[in-house]
N, C-alpha and C positions, 0 to 999 in steps of 0.2 A: 927454696922452692926447687923441688926435684924435675931436672930435664929429663923426658925422655926424647932424644934425638932422634932416632929412627921412627917413630909414630909423628914428630913433627917434620922431619921431609915427607912420610908418605901424606900429611895432610896437606903440606903444601903440592904436593904433585897432582893430590884429586882436586883441590881450588884449580891449577891452573888448565888440567882437562877439561873440566866443566867449565872452564871460560872459552876454552877453545872452541865448546860446543856449543855456548850460548855463541857465541860469535858466527859460527861455519856449523850448521845443526845436519851436519850431513854423517852418514854413516862411518867413515874413517873416525869422527872425532866420537862416535858412541863407541867403537873399538878403544881409543883412546882411554876414556872415561873406565872402562872396564880393566884396562892396563893398570890403569893408578889403583886401582883397588885390590890388585894379585898380592897373596899373602896377609892382607889386613885380618884383624878380628870379625869384621861384618863378611868378609867373604869364606870365611871356615864356618861361622854360623851356617851360610846358604849351604855348606857341602855338608854340613850333618842335616839341614832340614831335607836335601834331595838323596842322601844315600840311608833315611829313614824311610824311603818309598822302595817298597818291595822291586817294583816295575824298573825303575831307574837304578836300583843298585846290580839289577840283573845283567842291567845294557854294561856296567861298568865291570862286573866280574868277569862277564864277556866280552869286553874289551870290545865291543861292537862298533863297525865303522860305518857310513852309508856308502853305499855302491857309489864307484865316479860314474859322473852322467854329463853329455853334454848338452849346451842348450839347443841343438836342433833336434837332439833326441825329445827332449822335452815337450817342444814347440809343434813335434809331429804325435803328440798322444792324443786324444780324442778332447775334443772343448766338452768342458764340463768337469774334466780330470782335475787331479790336483798338481800332477805333472804341469801340465797346460797352464793352469793358473797360475803356476808359480814361476812360470816361464817368460808368459806376457810380465807379469810383476816386476821380475828383472829386467827384461826387454826395456821397460816404460824409463828406468834410471839407468840406462846404460851400462849395467851388470851382466854377468853369465854366473852359471853356479860354482866356477872356479872360486870369483871374487869373493863368494863367502867361506872361502876354508881357512883356514888358521895351521901353513904347514910347519909349526912350531912341533918337538917332539910331546909324545903324550907319555909320562913317564912317573902319573900319580893321578889320585883319585880328582884331586881339584884343578890339573890340566885337562882332565877328560871333559869336566864340569865346563870347564871354559871355551872349550873347542865345539861340544854339545850345544850351547848355549847361543855362541856365534853361528854355527851352520844351521840354526833353525830359527834363526829372527827372522827372517823376511817368509818363512813359512807359516810362522804364525800371524803375520799379516794376512795373510792368505785364508787362513782358517778361521780368523776371527772378522773379516772384512773391514779390516782398518786399511784406508789410506797410507800412503808416505809422506801426505804433510803434516804439519807442524801436529796437528788436533789426533792424528792418526798417531804417529809417534809415540806421543803420550800415551794413548791408550794399550797399544802394546807394552808400554812399561809398567802401567797400573796392569794389565793381565798379568806380565811375567813377577810384579813385585807380590800379587797374591798367590800367584804359583809357586815360583821360585825362591821367594826371598831375596833377592837379589838388592844388594845396596844399589847399586845403580839407576836401578827404576827412584829410587827414593830420590836421590842427585837429581837426577834428569827433570823428574818432574816437578823438585822444588825449583831447580834452575830457570826451566822455561816458564812460570807462574810468575814468578818474579820477573822476566825479562818482560813477557806479555803486559803486566801492573806498569813498569817503568816505560813502557812505549804505548801505551794506552791504547792496546791492542785487546778486542773483545774478549774476554774468557770465557765466555758460553759455550762455544764448542770444543774447547780443552778440556772441560769442566767434566762437561756430557760425556767426551769422548774418556775421561779417566775415571768416572761413575762407572760406565758400561764395561770400560776394562775390569774393574775391580769386580764385578757381579759376574761378568763370565768366568775369569779365573778364580774366582771362590767355588763356581757350579759344576765346573768341570774337572775329568781326570788330568793329571799333570802331563801337558801335550808333548814334554820334549822328551819323556819316557817312553814314548810309542814311536818305532821301527815308521816310520813314516815313507820315509825314501825307500823303502821294498814296496811299497803301493801307491806309487806315481800313478800308474794306470786307473787306480781306482778312482771313482766318483769323489768330488769333492767333498758332498752331502755326506758319503757314506763314512769319510774319516770324521765329520763335524758327529756325526750319531754316535760311533764309535767312543771320542773321546768325549762327549756329553756340550757339546755346543749347539745352540740353535740353527735350524734348517735357517740360510739368506739371513745372517743376522747384520 
């Protein structure tokens, strides 16, 4: 039997990271699952899918980075703006914009994608209307799978469903969120390809219209 040691080791890392997420489903462990997938064929497939999107490819070629912004600046923006709504969500979790950034070097399209998905995660929560509870997180993961083909979504959705079944938790809100996330993701334009951070002061409903999301989802 042929033994592919690097692949086996990566599989163990993935299993460990998913286990940590199921034990404590916080943002750090979501990032941990993402890190375990780096360099895998699944991640390369996601990369090819995103680079095929002309708007996203332009971001990569431009090496565009979002402007630095402070939590106080966002909270001072008008009610109903993307920036204010985003800041409120971060504040409710005890976070600030700096916590959403990966400060590692960007030296390839793969590393750019990793940064872009991390820094837009909470923005997607706001745009789609999904909360930060377990069901809301799975809704965002389903949205990301439909739009970006991110393998992390498959792992987290499957893991969360198994955990709910094992612990006899009502699956209904989770399944509804997953279904809604898929539907929103398939019908909208690729959200992470937009320079949303250059339009923090724009009403969130304007951004939803631009991307193709329903008003008040």
